[in-house]
N, C-alpha and C positions, 0 to 999 in steps of 0.2 A: 572575605569571599569563601564560600563553601567549595568543596571539591565536586559534589554531585547534587543536582536537583532532580527529584523524581516528581513528575506531574501526573496526577490521577484525575481525569475527568469522570464525574460520578453522576449517574442518572438512574434512579430506581433499581439499585443493585443491593438492597439490604441483605439478600440471601448469600451474596458472595463477598461483600465488602470486608467483613472481619478477617476472612482468610487472606484476602489480598493485602490488607494493612499489616497483618501479622507477618506475612512473608517479606514485607519491606523492612519493618522495624527489627526483624531478627537477623538482618544481614551483617550487623556489627561493623558498619561503616561509620567511623567517628565524625567525619565531616559531611554528614548527609542532611539534605534539606527535602522535606516531604511537603508537597503543595497539593492540597485536595480542592478541586473545583466542583462544588455541588451545583449542577446545572439544572436547578429548578425541580429537584426530585419531589415526588408526591408521596413516597413511602417513608420508611423510618431511616433512610440513609443519613439525614442530618443528625438524628439522635445518636446514631452509631459514631459519627464523626465527633460529636461533642464528648462522648465517653472516652474516645482515644485521645482527644485533646487534653483531658485531665491527666492521662498517663504520660503523654508526650507533649508537654506545653510548647515545645519548639515547633510543632506541626502547624503549618499555615492552612487555614480554611477560608476559602473564598466562595461565598454563596451568591448566585446570580439567577436571573430569570432564564428559563430554558431557551437555549439558542442552538442546540445541536453540538455534536462532537467537535467539529472544527472550532466553533466559537469558544467552547470550554477549554480546549487546548490553548488557543490563542490567549485567552484571558489569564491563563496560568503562567505564561512565559514572562510577563513583566515582574512577577514576584520572584523569579529565579535569580539567584546569585551564584550558582554553581559554575565551575569551570566546564562541566558537562551537563547535558540535559538528557533525561530518559523519560519517554512517554509510556506509561503503563495503563492498560485498560483495567478498570476496577472490578471486572468480573473474571479476571485472570489472576494468577499468582506466580511469584518468583520461586525458583528452586534455591535451596540453601547455598550461600557463598558465592552466588553468581555475580553480584554487583562488583565485588573485589576483582574477579577475573576480568570483567568487562573494563574496569578502570585500569587494570594492569596492562591490558592490550593497548588501550588508547594512550596511556602515559608513556609506555616503553617505546612506542612507534610514532609518537607525536601526531596522532590521527585527528582528522576533522570529523570523520565518520567511521564508526566501527559496526560491523554487521555480524549477527549471530543467528543461530537456529532456534526453533522452539519445538516443543512437543504439543501436538494437538490433543484434544480431549478423547480422541479415538485411540490414542497411544502411539500414533505414527508421527515421525518428524515432519516439519513443514516442507522441507525438501531433502532429498537423499542424494548426496554426491560423495565420492571418495577422493577423487582427484580434483583439487581446487587450488587456486592461487594462495600461497601462504606468505606472500610478501606484500609490502605496501605499494599500492598503485594509485594513479589518478582515478577519479570517478569514471571518466570516459573509458580508460583502460579496463577498469573493473567490470563495467557493463559489457564490454566486448568479450572479455575472458569468460565471464559467467555465461554469457549467451552462447559462446562456442562450446562450452562444456555441456550445457543442458538448457536449450531454449524453453520457456521464455525467461529464465533467470536473468538478473537477480530478483529476489522477492521485493515487495514494496511496503508491507505493513510497518508502520513506524515503531511498533514495539519490538521489532527485530534489530533496531539500530540504537547506537549511542552517539550523540551529537556534541561537538564542541560548541559551546554557547557563542563564542566570539565569531565562529564561522557563520552561524545562523544570523547573527546580527549584521555581519559584514554585507550579506546579500539580502537582508530584510526578508528572510525566508519564514513565512507563516503559512497557516492552513487557509485554503479557500473556504469561506463561510457560505452557507446556503446550499451546499451540495452534500451528497453522501458518497461513500466509497472514495473518500478524498485522498487516500494515501497514494494512489497513482499520481495525482496532481502534485503532491508534495515531494515524494521520495525521488521521482525521476528527475526533478529539477535539482534536488540536493546532490544526487550522485553526479549529474552532469557538471555541476559547478565545483565539486570538491577536488582538492589536489592530493589529499592523503586519505586513502580508504583501505581497509583490510578486513578480511573475514576470519573469524574464529568459529569453526563449525562445532559448537557445543550448544545443547539446549539450555536456554536460560529461564524459561517459564512454561507453565501449562496454559495453553490457550484454548478457551472454550469456543468451539467452532460456531455453534449456534446456541442461542438461549431464547426462551419465550419472551417476546416483546422486542427482540433485537431488530434494528433497522434493516439489517441485511438478510433477515430470515425469509422474506418473501419478495417477489418482484413487484415493483411499483413504477408508476409513471415518473415519479421523482428520481428513482434510480436510473432509469433510461436517460432522462434529460441530463442527469449529473455526469454519466459516462460520456454522453455526446459532447457536453461542454468540455470535459477533460481532453477528449481526442482533439477537438478543434484548438483548444488553448495550448496543448502540448505541441502540436504542429506549429503554431505561431511562435512558441518559445524557441524551438529548434531553428526555425528560419531566422529569427532575430539574432541568434547566436551563430549564424552562418554554418550550421551543421549540415554536412553533405553525406555523412555515413548512414547508409540505409538500415543498419542494425537498429539505430535509434528510432527511425521512422516505422520500423516493423511493429514496435509497441503501439504506435498510433493506429496502425492498421488493425491490430488485435483488439484495441478498444472499440473501433467501429464494428468489428465482428461481434464483440460482446453485446453491443447495442442490439444487433439483429437477433441474437439468441434470446435476449430478454424480451424483446418485442414478441417473438414467437411464443415465449412462455406465457405471455399475457393474452395470446390468441388474437393479436392485432395483425391483420394481413395486408392492410393498405400501407404503402410506403409513404407515410406523412412525416417521417422523422428526418430523413436525409434530404439535403438540398443538392442541386447540381454541383455546387462547390465541394460538398462532402464526397461525392462520387469521384470528382477529379482528384481530390486528396488521396482517396483510397487507391486509385490507380497509380499515383505517384509514389505511394508508400509500399507498393508491392516489392517483396524481397526475393521471391522465387515463384516458380510455376505452380507450386502447391496451393497458393492462395488465389490464383486467377479465377477459377470457377466460382469461388465464393463471391469475389468481386463482381463478376458478370451477372450471376443470378440475382444478387441483391439489387443490382442496378436496373434490371429489366423485367423482373417477374413479380414484384410486389410481395415477395416473401414465400409464396406458396411452393414454388419449385425449390426454393432454397431450403425449406423445411423438409421436402422430400430428399434433397441432396445430402443433408447432414444426418438423416435417419439411417443408421448403419444396417438396418434390417431389410432395406429395400434395394433391389436392382444392382447388385455389386458389379455385374458384367457391364451394364450401361454406364455406370459411374467410372469404371476403369477406362472406357473409351473416352469419356468426357475429360478425364485427367490427361489422356494422350493428346487430346485437342488443346488442353491447357499448355502443354509443353510446346506445341507448334505455335500457338499464339504468343507465348513467352519469347520464342526465338525470333519471330517475325516482327512483332509490334512493340515489345517492351525492352528486351535486352539489346 
């Protein structure tokens, strides 16, 4: 058994792949397993993989028909023999020496999940916090602590986490295929179920925020439906696990709000996405009066008033009074 398996889903990243692979193989981890999943690339990604295979014969290459990021990650997991698994996007790259630091944290504290920071391509960290929990917590405790420090933390991208493989296998944790922006669906379940989680607030990689051809670069109908699915399914997951802490449901609410913002970005003003059941869930998931007006406007106005409400350049005085009404509504009907 290896100590660490790095899984790289690859799709049309010939411009970035050599830098990514070099950053992995230069880590000087003797017990390292590199699993490259070519998800039906139509560029020269396969040729690049073949060249690296000549230099690193232990590298595993799995070539498959294009099925999307979730399917690529899932198909790499069965090849993994490492005690830990790390998912690295193949258009990003690791900083020198970070894999050893990640492993040291996980091994020293017997972690099921280790969380780290990254540097975005604009030079900024993914999140900026100075006071954060430096001890091992359960995943539920970790979510609460991070949320208290700076909502809506913790982050969800899987390339910010190191996972113990036996933990993923214990709960059959895999990625939901057929959706995009799938990390919300995966990570929030992982953290909820984990018993030993810890953060080391160091940057471990350079993450390219957007690139040409990326699935997340523009808003699509598929994105909207994926987020809507995640909100509904995450709500179901929490209910099945008898979760009553509203901090967890606040993320469900925020996913519903994200749906609305993306619908507006597509200039779709008719509310054909939410069902009456969705509106009931949104109301149940309200955590404070700050969200009430969002909930009410989305429920009754088919997005046009909601677009006006979230436009910071319009009617601050009127919006201030609406927020006062939200507090009254919160005290009378919700709290």
